[in-house]
py3Dmol code that shows the C-alpha trace and the ligand (Angstrom):
import py3Dmol

protein = """\
ATOM      1  CA  MET A   1       0.000   0.000   0.000  1.00  0.00           C
ATOM      2  CA  ASN A   2       1.301   3.441  -0.854  1.00  0.00           C
ATOM      3  CA  PHE A   3       1.429   5.741   2.167  1.00  0.00           C
ATOM      4  CA  PHE A   4       0.479   8.826   0.127  1.00  0.00           C
ATOM      5  CA  LYS A   5      -2.637   7.279  -1.389  1.00  0.00           C
ATOM      6  CA  THR A   6      -5.077   8.273   1.334  1.00  0.00           C
ATOM      7  CA  LYS A   7      -5.991  11.736   2.564  1.00  0.00           C
ATOM      8  CA  LYS A   8      -5.736  10.520   6.148  1.00  0.00           C
ATOM      9  CA  ASN A   9      -2.023   9.811   5.727  1.00  0.00           C
ATOM     10  CA  TYR A  10      -1.384  13.295   4.353  1.00  0.00           C
ATOM     11  CA  PHE A  11      -3.157  14.622   7.386  1.00  0.00           C
ATOM     12  CA  LEU A  12      -0.920  12.564   9.705  1.00  0.00           C
ATOM     13  CA  LEU A  13       2.186  13.720   7.857  1.00  0.00           C
ATOM     14  CA  PHE A  14       1.076  17.335   8.278  1.00  0.00           C
ATOM     15  CA  PHE A  15       0.933  16.852  12.044  1.00  0.00           C
ATOM     16  CA  VAL A  16       4.345  15.207  12.141  1.00  0.00           C
ATOM     17  CA  PHE A  17       5.859  18.319  10.526  1.00  0.00           C
ATOM     18  CA  LEU A  18       3.811  20.598  12.699  1.00  0.00           C
ATOM     19  CA  LEU A  19       5.157  19.029  15.892  1.00  0.00           C
ATOM     20  CA  ASN A  20       8.700  18.665  14.626  1.00  0.00           C
ATOM     21  CA  GLY A  21       9.929  21.865  16.269  1.00  0.00           C
ATOM     22  CA  CYS A  22       8.431  21.020  19.633  1.00  0.00           C
ATOM     23  CA  SER A  23      11.220  19.042  21.257  1.00  0.00           C
ATOM     24  CA  GLY A  24      13.294  20.129  24.223  1.00  0.00           C
ATOM     25  CA  GLY A  25      11.063  22.934  25.442  1.00  0.00           C
ATOM     26  CA  ILE A  26       7.995  23.026  27.629  1.00  0.00           C
ATOM     27  CA  THR A  27       6.506  20.135  25.621  1.00  0.00           C
ATOM     28  CA  SER A  28       9.179  17.741  26.887  1.00  0.00           C
ATOM     29  CA  PRO A  29       9.300  18.531  30.609  1.00  0.00           C
ATOM     30  CA  LYS A  30      12.119  17.187  32.809  1.00  0.00           C
ATOM     31  CA  GLY A  31      10.760  17.983  36.256  1.00  0.00           C
ATOM     32  CA  ILE A  32       7.495  17.909  38.222  1.00  0.00           C
ATOM     33  CA  ILE A  33       6.934  21.688  37.978  1.00  0.00           C
ATOM     34  CA  ALA A  34       7.332  21.626  34.199  1.00  0.00           C
ATOM     35  CA  ILE A  35       5.125  18.503  33.923  1.00  0.00           C
ATOM     36  CA  GLU A  36       2.329  20.222  35.865  1.00  0.00           C
ATOM     37  CA  GLN A  37       2.637  23.326  33.680  1.00  0.00           C
ATOM     38  CA  ARG A  38       2.602  21.272  30.470  1.00  0.00           C
ATOM     39  CA  ASN A  39      -0.530  19.452  31.674  1.00  0.00           C
ATOM     40  CA  LEU A  40      -2.229  22.735  32.555  1.00  0.00           C
ATOM     41  CA  ILE A  41      -1.544  24.082  29.047  1.00  0.00           C
ATOM     42  CA  LEU A  42      -2.810  20.874  27.414  1.00  0.00           C
ATOM     43  CA  ILE A  43      -5.972  20.652  29.558  1.00  0.00           C
ATOM     44  CA  SER A  44      -6.834  24.327  28.879  1.00  0.00           C
ATOM     45  CA  PHE A  45      -6.162  23.805  25.181  1.00  0.00           C
ATOM     46  CA  LEU A  46      -8.433  20.749  24.996  1.00  0.00           C
ATOM     47  CA  VAL A  47     -11.207  22.393  27.037  1.00  0.00           C
ATOM     48  CA  MET A  48     -11.168  25.420  24.727  1.00  0.00           C
ATOM     49  CA  LEU A  49     -11.467  23.099  21.724  1.00  0.00           C
ATOM     50  CA  ILE A  50     -14.941  22.128  23.061  1.00  0.00           C
ATOM     51  CA  VAL A  51     -16.037  25.569  21.832  1.00  0.00           C
ATOM     52  CA  VAL A  52     -13.668  26.046  18.911  1.00  0.00           C
ATOM     53  CA  ILE A  53     -14.304  22.808  17.008  1.00  0.00           C
ATOM     54  CA  PRO A  54     -18.159  23.084  16.910  1.00  0.00           C
ATOM     55  CA  VAL A  55     -17.865  26.769  15.880  1.00  0.00           C
ATOM     56  CA  ILE A  56     -15.588  25.886  12.938  1.00  0.00           C
ATOM     57  CA  PHE A  57     -17.916  23.059  11.982  1.00  0.00           C
ATOM     58  CA  MET A  58     -21.066  25.243  12.251  1.00  0.00           C
ATOM     59  CA  THR A  59     -19.502  28.067  10.230  1.00  0.00           C
ATOM     60  CA  LEU A  60     -18.929  25.707   7.335  1.00  0.00           C
ATOM     61  CA  PHE A  61     -22.204  23.810   7.764  1.00  0.00           C
ATOM     62  CA  PHE A  62     -24.416  26.936   7.983  1.00  0.00           C
ATOM     63  CA  SER A  63     -22.773  28.645   5.037  1.00  0.00           C
ATOM     64  CA  PHE A  64     -23.466  25.586   2.911  1.00  0.00           C
ATOM     65  CA  LYS A  65     -26.937  24.924   4.234  1.00  0.00           C
ATOM     66  CA  TYR A  66     -28.213  28.513   4.114  1.00  0.00           C
ATOM     67  CA  HIS A  67     -26.454  29.607   0.953  1.00  0.00           C
ATOM     68  CA  HIS A  68     -28.847  31.490  -1.400  1.00  0.00           C
ATOM     69  CA  THR A  69     -28.690  28.726  -3.992  1.00  0.00           C
ATOM     70  CA  SER A  70     -29.406  26.023  -1.429  1.00  0.00           C
ATOM     71  CA  LYS A  71     -32.824  24.374  -1.852  1.00  0.00           C
ATOM     72  CA  ASN A  72     -33.160  22.437   1.397  1.00  0.00           C
ATOM     73  CA  SER A  73     -33.099  25.383   3.822  1.00  0.00           C
ATOM     74  CA  GLN A  74     -36.223  26.904   5.317  1.00  0.00           C
ATOM     75  CA  TYR A  75     -37.055  30.606   5.030  1.00  0.00           C
ATOM     76  CA  ASN A  76     -38.217  31.802   8.452  1.00  0.00           C
ATOM     77  CA  PRO A  77     -38.642  35.625   8.479  1.00  0.00           C
ATOM     78  CA  ASN A  78     -40.670  35.807  11.716  1.00  0.00           C
ATOM     79  CA  TRP A  79     -38.449  33.639  13.878  1.00  0.00           C
ATOM     80  CA  ASN A  80     -36.986  35.606  16.763  1.00  0.00           C
ATOM     81  CA  ASN A  81     -36.065  33.519  19.762  1.00  0.00           C
ATOM     82  CA  SER A  82     -34.970  30.028  20.737  1.00  0.00           C
ATOM     83  CA  HIS A  83     -34.357  29.051  24.334  1.00  0.00           C
ATOM     84  CA  LYS A  84     -32.543  25.969  23.148  1.00  0.00           C
ATOM     85  CA  ILE A  85     -29.955  28.019  21.220  1.00  0.00           C
ATOM     86  CA  GLU A  86     -29.599  30.521  24.082  1.00  0.00           C
ATOM     87  CA  LEU A  87     -29.020  27.679  26.503  1.00  0.00           C
ATOM     88  CA  PHE A  88     -26.192  26.286  24.365  1.00  0.00           C
ATOM     89  CA  SER A  89     -24.582  29.584  23.387  1.00  0.00           C
ATOM     90  CA  TRP A  90     -24.493  30.876  26.976  1.00  0.00           C
ATOM     91  CA  GLY A  91     -24.533  27.722  29.065  1.00  0.00           C
ATOM     92  CA  ILE A  92     -21.515  25.934  27.584  1.00  0.00           C
ATOM     93  CA  PRO A  93     -19.147  28.960  27.658  1.00  0.00           C
ATOM     94  CA  ILE A  94     -20.178  29.736  31.248  1.00  0.00           C
ATOM     95  CA  ILE A  95     -19.404  26.170  32.327  1.00  0.00           C
ATOM     96  CA  LEU A  96     -16.061  26.173  30.499  1.00  0.00           C
ATOM     97  CA  ILE A  97     -14.943  29.564  31.783  1.00  0.00           C
ATOM     98  CA  THR A  98     -15.880  28.607  35.334  1.00  0.00           C
ATOM     99  CA  PHE A  99     -13.863  25.414  34.985  1.00  0.00           C
ATOM    100  CA  LEU A 100     -10.839  27.230  33.460  1.00  0.00           C
ATOM    101  CA  ALA A 101     -10.970  29.933  36.135  1.00  0.00           C
ATOM    102  CA  PHE A 102     -11.076  27.321  38.899  1.00  0.00           C
ATOM    103  CA  LEU A 103      -8.180  25.420  37.305  1.00  0.00           C
ATOM    104  CA  SER A 104      -6.021  28.529  36.737  1.00  0.00           C
ATOM    105  CA  TRP A 105      -6.608  29.852  40.251  1.00  0.00           C
ATOM    106  CA  ASN A 106      -5.629  26.567  41.860  1.00  0.00           C
ATOM    107  CA  LYS A 107      -2.641  25.852  39.629  1.00  0.00           C
ATOM    108  CA  THR A 108      -1.139  29.341  39.818  1.00  0.00           C
ATOM    109  CA  HIS A 109      -1.153  29.065  43.600  1.00  0.00           C
ATOM    110  CA  GLU A 110       0.061  25.494  43.568  1.00  0.00           C
ATOM    111  CA  LEU A 111       2.893  26.328  41.131  1.00  0.00           C
ATOM    112  CA  ASP A 112       3.884  29.657  42.683  1.00  0.00           C
ATOM    113  CA  PRO A 113       7.579  30.127  41.745  1.00  0.00           C
ATOM    114  CA  ARG A 114       8.413  31.248  45.302  1.00  0.00           C
ATOM    115  CA  LYS A 115       6.868  28.197  46.926  1.00  0.00           C
ATOM    116  CA  GLU A 116       9.378  25.701  48.219  1.00  0.00           C
ATOM    117  CA  ILE A 117       9.324  22.234  46.678  1.00  0.00           C
ATOM    118  CA  LYS A 118       9.016  19.646  49.427  1.00  0.00           C
ATOM    119  CA  THR A 119      11.222  16.585  49.196  1.00  0.00           C
ATOM    120  CA  HIS A 120      13.401  14.893  51.799  1.00  0.00           C
ATOM    121  CA  PHE A 121      16.415  16.779  50.410  1.00  0.00           C
ATOM    122  CA  ASN A 122      17.405  20.261  51.496  1.00  0.00           C
ATOM    123  CA  PRO A 123      17.174  22.692  48.581  1.00  0.00           C
ATOM    124  CA  ILE A 124      20.377  23.862  46.890  1.00  0.00           C
ATOM    125  CA  LYS A 125      20.657  27.641  46.894  1.00  0.00           C
ATOM    126  CA  ILE A 126      22.026  29.352  43.809  1.00  0.00           C
ATOM    127  CA  LYS A 127      22.240  33.089  43.222  1.00  0.00           C
ATOM    128  CA  VAL A 128      21.770  34.119  39.626  1.00  0.00           C
ATOM    129  CA  VAL A 129      22.961  37.453  38.258  1.00  0.00           C
ATOM    130  CA  SER A 130      22.314  38.530  34.690  1.00  0.00           C
ATOM    131  CA  LEU A 131      25.049  40.625  33.105  1.00  0.00           C
ATOM    132  CA  ASN A 132      25.583  42.093  29.619  1.00  0.00           C
ATOM    133  CA  TRP A 133      25.400  39.405  28.207  1.00  0.00           C
ATOM    134  CA  LYS A 134      26.043  36.387  30.295  1.00  0.00           C
ATOM    135  CA  TRP A 135      24.696  34.585  33.317  1.00  0.00           C
ATOM    136  CA  LEU A 136      26.562  34.418  36.583  1.00  0.00           C
ATOM    137  CA  PHE A 137      25.793  31.572  38.965  1.00  0.00           C
ATOM    138  CA  ILE A 138      26.956  32.010  42.547  1.00  0.00           C
ATOM    139  CA  TYR A 139      26.953  29.082  44.964  1.00  0.00           C
ATOM    140  CA  PRO A 140      27.242  30.799  48.363  1.00  0.00           C
ATOM    141  CA  LYS A 141      27.644  27.602  50.400  1.00  0.00           C
ATOM    142  CA  GLN A 142      30.164  26.032  48.045  1.00  0.00           C
ATOM    143  CA  LYS A 143      31.912  29.410  47.533  1.00  0.00           C
ATOM    144  CA  ILE A 144      32.167  29.138  43.785  1.00  0.00           C
ATOM    145  CA  ILE A 145      30.977  31.109  40.754  1.00  0.00           C
ATOM    146  CA  SER A 146      30.415  29.784  37.278  1.00  0.00           C
ATOM    147  CA  ILE A 147      29.566  31.630  34.086  1.00  0.00           C
ATOM    148  CA  ASN A 148      26.889  30.365  31.693  1.00  0.00           C
ATOM    149  CA  GLU A 149      26.832  26.987  33.361  1.00  0.00           C
ATOM    150  CA  VAL A 150      24.728  25.843  36.262  1.00  0.00           C
ATOM    151  CA  VAL A 151      24.900  22.365  37.760  1.00  0.00           C
ATOM    152  CA  PHE A 152      22.575  20.789  40.300  1.00  0.00           C
ATOM    153  CA  PRO A 153      21.741  17.243  41.358  1.00  0.00           C
ATOM    154  CA  THR A 154      18.692  15.407  40.018  1.00  0.00           C
ATOM    155  CA  ASN A 155      15.654  15.099  42.330  1.00  0.00           C
ATOM    156  CA  VAL A 156      16.960  17.802  44.677  1.00  0.00           C
ATOM    157  CA  PRO A 157      14.967  21.055  44.776  1.00  0.00           C
ATOM    158  CA  ILE A 158      16.870  24.125  43.638  1.00  0.00           C
ATOM    159  CA  LYS A 159      16.210  27.595  44.990  1.00  0.00           C
ATOM    160  CA  PHE A 160      17.290  30.361  42.655  1.00  0.00           C
ATOM    161  CA  TYR A 161      17.671  33.958  43.851  1.00  0.00           C
ATOM    162  CA  ILE A 162      17.643  35.973  40.675  1.00  0.00           C
ATOM    163  CA  THR A 163      18.752  39.533  40.079  1.00  0.00           C
ATOM    164  CA  SER A 164      20.329  41.668  37.376  1.00  0.00           C
ATOM    165  CA  LYS A 165      23.387  43.866  37.478  1.00  0.00           C
ATOM    166  CA  THR A 166      22.335  45.726  34.334  1.00  0.00           C
ATOM    167  CA  VAL A 167      19.061  45.736  32.389  1.00  0.00           C
ATOM    168  CA  MET A 168      16.037  43.525  32.822  1.00  0.00           C
ATOM    169  CA  ASN A 169      16.286  39.931  31.636  1.00  0.00           C
ATOM    170  CA  SER A 170      14.222  36.834  32.119  1.00  0.00           C
ATOM    171  CA  PHE A 171      15.604  33.616  33.549  1.00  0.00           C
ATOM    172  CA  PHE A 172      14.109  30.583  31.857  1.00  0.00           C
ATOM    173  CA  ILE A 173      14.958  26.873  31.687  1.00  0.00           C
ATOM    174  CA  PRO A 174      12.035  25.736  29.488  1.00  0.00           C
ATOM    175  CA  SER A 175      12.264  22.001  30.251  1.00  0.00           C
ATOM    176  CA  LEU A 176      12.108  22.706  34.015  1.00  0.00           C
ATOM    177  CA  GLY A 177       9.326  25.326  33.842  1.00  0.00           C
ATOM    178  CA  SER A 178       8.537  28.823  35.191  1.00  0.00           C
ATOM    179  CA  GLN A 179      10.345  31.797  33.645  1.00  0.00           C
ATOM    180  CA  ILE A 180      10.963  34.705  35.983  1.00  0.00           C
ATOM    181  CA  TYR A 181      12.330  38.229  35.562  1.00  0.00           C
ATOM    182  CA  ALA A 182      15.839  39.256  36.555  1.00  0.00           C
ATOM    183  CA  MET A 183      15.610  42.900  37.581  1.00  0.00           C
ATOM    184  CA  PRO A 184      18.226  45.285  38.957  1.00  0.00           C
ATOM    185  CA  GLY A 185      17.720  46.126  42.622  1.00  0.00           C
ATOM    186  CA  MET A 186      15.291  43.257  43.155  1.00  0.00           C
ATOM    187  CA  ILE A 187      15.539  39.575  43.953  1.00  0.00           C
ATOM    188  CA  SER A 188      13.101  37.134  42.359  1.00  0.00           C
ATOM    189  CA  LYS A 189      12.837  33.723  43.956  1.00  0.00           C
ATOM    190  CA  LEU A 190      12.290  30.629  41.872  1.00  0.00           C
ATOM    191  CA  SER A 191      11.985  27.003  42.949  1.00  0.00           C
ATOM    192  CA  LEU A 192      12.595  24.329  40.353  1.00  0.00           C
ATOM    193  CA  ILE A 193      13.388  20.651  40.328  1.00  0.00           C
ATOM    194  CA  SER A 194      14.811  18.325  37.708  1.00  0.00           C
ATOM    195  CA  ASN A 195      13.765  14.684  37.839  1.00  0.00           C
ATOM    196  CA  PHE A 196      15.904  13.501  34.922  1.00  0.00           C
ATOM    197  CA  SER A 197      19.662  13.818  34.604  1.00  0.00           C
ATOM    198  CA  GLY A 198      21.062  15.498  31.516  1.00  0.00           C
ATOM    199  CA  ILE A 199      21.558  18.881  29.890  1.00  0.00           C
ATOM    200  CA  ASN A 200      18.749  21.429  29.872  1.00  0.00           C
ATOM    201  CA  LYS A 201      18.952  24.577  27.811  1.00  0.00           C
ATOM    202  CA  GLY A 202      18.665  27.881  29.600  1.00  0.00           C
ATOM    203  CA  ILE A 203      17.852  31.209  28.000  1.00  0.00           C
ATOM    204  CA  SER A 204      16.890  34.772  28.664  1.00  0.00           C
ATOM    205  CA  SER A 205      13.353  35.113  27.377  1.00  0.00           C
ATOM    206  CA  ASN A 206      13.328  38.905  27.565  1.00  0.00           C
ATOM    207  CA  TYR A 207      15.165  40.843  24.859  1.00  0.00           C
ATOM    208  CA  SER A 208      17.870  42.959  26.479  1.00  0.00           C
ATOM    209  CA  GLY A 209      20.263  44.270  23.834  1.00  0.00           C
ATOM    210  CA  SER A 210      22.744  43.511  21.086  1.00  0.00           C
ATOM    211  CA  GLY A 211      24.491  40.589  22.797  1.00  0.00           C
ATOM    212  CA  PHE A 212      21.218  39.043  23.935  1.00  0.00           C
ATOM    213  CA  SER A 213      21.515  36.067  21.555  1.00  0.00           C
ATOM    214  CA  ASP A 214      24.583  34.902  23.525  1.00  0.00           C
ATOM    215  CA  MET A 215      22.703  34.851  26.810  1.00  0.00           C
ATOM    216  CA  LYS A 216      22.318  31.106  26.778  1.00  0.00           C
ATOM    217  CA  PHE A 217      23.465  28.756  29.475  1.00  0.00           C
ATOM    218  CA  ASP A 218      23.689  25.056  30.133  1.00  0.00           C
ATOM    219  CA  ALA A 219      21.755  23.694  33.063  1.00  0.00           C
ATOM    220  CA  PHE A 220      23.225  20.301  33.914  1.00  0.00           C
ATOM    221  CA  SER A 221      21.196  17.979  36.009  1.00  0.00           C
ATOM    222  CA  ALA A 222      23.828  15.763  37.619  1.00  0.00           C
ATOM    223  CA  PHE A 223      23.029  12.082  38.031  1.00  0.00           C
ATOM    224  CA  ASN A 224      23.289  12.263  41.839  1.00  0.00           C
ATOM    225  CA  LEU A 225      24.871  14.177  44.723  1.00  0.00           C
ATOM    226  CA  ASN A 226      28.268  12.534  44.122  1.00  0.00           C
ATOM    227  CA  PHE A 227      28.407  13.789  40.540  1.00  0.00           C
ATOM    228  CA  PHE A 228      27.392  17.224  41.755  1.00  0.00           C
ATOM    229  CA  ASN A 229      30.109  17.232  44.406  1.00  0.00           C
ATOM    230  CA  SER A 230      32.733  16.169  41.874  1.00  0.00           C
ATOM    231  CA  TRP A 231      31.729  19.133  39.699  1.00  0.00           C
ATOM    232  CA  ILE A 232      32.151  21.444  42.707  1.00  0.00           C
ATOM    233  CA  TYR A 233      35.558  19.910  43.297  1.00  0.00           C
ATOM    234  CA  LYS A 234      36.529  20.468  39.640  1.00  0.00           C
ATOM    235  CA  VAL A 235      35.456  24.125  39.812  1.00  0.00           C
ATOM    236  CA  LYS A 236      37.411  24.654  43.014  1.00  0.00           C
ATOM    237  CA  LYS A 237      40.501  23.146  41.395  1.00  0.00           C
ATOM    238  CA  THR A 238      40.330  24.981  38.071  1.00  0.00           C
ATOM    239  CA  GLY A 239      38.578  28.197  39.057  1.00  0.00           C
ATOM    240  CA  LYS A 240      40.275  31.565  39.189  1.00  0.00           C
ATOM    241  CA  ASN A 241      40.679  32.726  42.745  1.00  0.00           C
ATOM    242  CA  ILE A 242      38.915  35.923  43.749  1.00  0.00           C
ATOM    243  CA  LYS A 243      40.717  37.454  46.722  1.00  0.00           C
ATOM    244  CA  ASN A 244      39.619  41.041  46.535  1.00  0.00           C
ATOM    245  CA  LEU A 245      37.428  42.918  44.148  1.00  0.00           C
ATOM    246  CA  ASP A 246      37.432  46.676  43.659  1.00  0.00           C
ATOM    247  CA  ASN A 247      33.652  46.712  43.913  1.00  0.00           C
ATOM    248  CA  SER A 248      33.098  45.952  40.245  1.00  0.00           C
ATOM    249  CA  PHE A 249      31.963  43.117  38.049  1.00  0.00           C
ATOM    250  CA  ASN A 250      34.680  43.868  35.479  1.00  0.00           C
ATOM    251  CA  ILE A 251      36.535  40.685  36.308  1.00  0.00           C
ATOM    252  CA  PHE A 252      33.633  38.647  34.932  1.00  0.00           C
ATOM    253  CA  TYR A 253      33.546  40.639  31.709  1.00  0.00           C
ATOM    254  CA  LYS A 254      37.269  40.570  31.034  1.00  0.00           C
ATOM    255  CA  ASP A 255      37.938  37.046  31.977  1.00  0.00           C
ATOM    256  CA  PHE A 256      36.726  34.313  29.709  1.00  0.00           C
ATOM    257  CA  LYS A 257      37.460  31.679  32.272  1.00  0.00           C
ATOM    258  CA  LYS A 258      34.331  29.938  33.258  1.00  0.00           C
ATOM    259  CA  TYR A 259      34.922  29.320  36.940  1.00  0.00           C
ATOM    260  CA  PHE A 260      35.795  31.387  39.964  1.00  0.00           C
ATOM    261  CA  VAL A 261      36.459  30.523  43.582  1.00  0.00           C
ATOM    262  CA  PHE A 262      36.096  32.919  46.492  1.00  0.00           C
ATOM    263  CA  SER A 263      37.185  32.369  50.047  1.00  0.00           C
ATOM    264  CA  ASP A 264      35.269  35.169  51.705  1.00  0.00           C
ATOM    265  CA  PHE A 265      31.562  35.614  51.091  1.00  0.00           C
ATOM    266  CA  ASN A 266      31.730  39.317  51.976  1.00  0.00           C
ATOM    267  CA  ILE A 267      33.441  39.904  48.617  1.00  0.00           C
ATOM    268  CA  ILE A 268      30.407  38.640  46.751  1.00  0.00           C
ATOM    269  CA  LYS A 269      27.929  40.148  49.183  1.00  0.00           C
ATOM    270  CA  LYS A 270      29.393  43.575  48.534  1.00  0.00           C
ATOM    271  CA  LEU A 271      28.778  43.156  44.834  1.00  0.00           C
ATOM    272  CA  LEU A 272      25.228  41.952  45.241  1.00  0.00           C
ATOM    273  CA  ASP A 273      24.119  44.774  47.526  1.00  0.00           C
TER     274      ASP A 273
END
"""
ligand_1 = """\
1
CU
Cu 5.449 40.645 31.104
"""
view = py3Dmol.view(width=600, height=400)
view.addModel(protein, "pdb")
view.setStyle({"model": 0}, {"cartoon": {"style": "trace"}})
view.addModel(ligand_1, "xyz")
view.setStyle({"model": 1}, {"stick": {}})
view.zoomTo()
view.show()
C-alpha cells in the first residue's frame, strides 16, 4: 500500500511536521513543575477546543446549508427567539470559563515560583545574576561562581535567587518550567526541580540588547549528589581565585574563564548589595 494514497495519511504527515519543532522545550518537561505546567496548558487547550471545534464546523455547515442557492433550507422571516440556542450559546461557555478559572486559580497558587518544593532533600541555593550578556551563577555555600553553566543534582529542589546587574532579563529553563524576571535592585525567587539527569537549555526570554543572543546557558542535572560534588571539586581546582574585588563586576567581563572561587563571602555580598 502506498502511504500517500489516502488523505488521512497526508493529514498525519502534516501533524508530524507541525510538531517537529516542539522538542526540548515546555513540551518535553524534565521535572514535576514543568510537567504540571505542560498538563495545565494541554488541559486548557483541549477544554477550549470544546467551543472552537463546533464553531468551525457550524460556520462551514451553515454557510453551505443557508447559501442562497441552497434548496433544502427553510425561510423563516418571523423567527426571533430560541431558548434551546440561548441555553447552548451561553450555558456551555459559562461552564467552560468557570472550569478554566477554577483550574487557573488553583494551579497558579500550587505552582507559585516562590513556593518551596518539598522533598526529603534540602534545597540547593544558587544566586543568579544577569550581566551584559552572560549569566553568573553564585553558589554561596560552596563558595564558587560559574559563568553560563549551572549544575545541580537530580531530584533535589533548587532555589534560585535571581537579580540583574544591568538591564532587565528573564531567567528561563524551558524544560524545568517557570520563567521569571531578573531585575536590577530586586531579587526574584524561583523554585525548580529536575527529575531527569542530563543537559537542559537555559535562556533569557526577555530581549535585552545587542548581545542578547549569547545569553544562553547550560543547566546540567547531575546524576546524583556525588556527581554534583565532583563538579564542585573540579570548579574549586580549576577556578580563578577571587581574593579582593574593587567593587566591580569587570573581572567577569574581562575574563573568559568559566569558573571562579572565592574564600570570603563578603566579597560577593558587597557586589550583590
Ligand atoms: Cu510581562
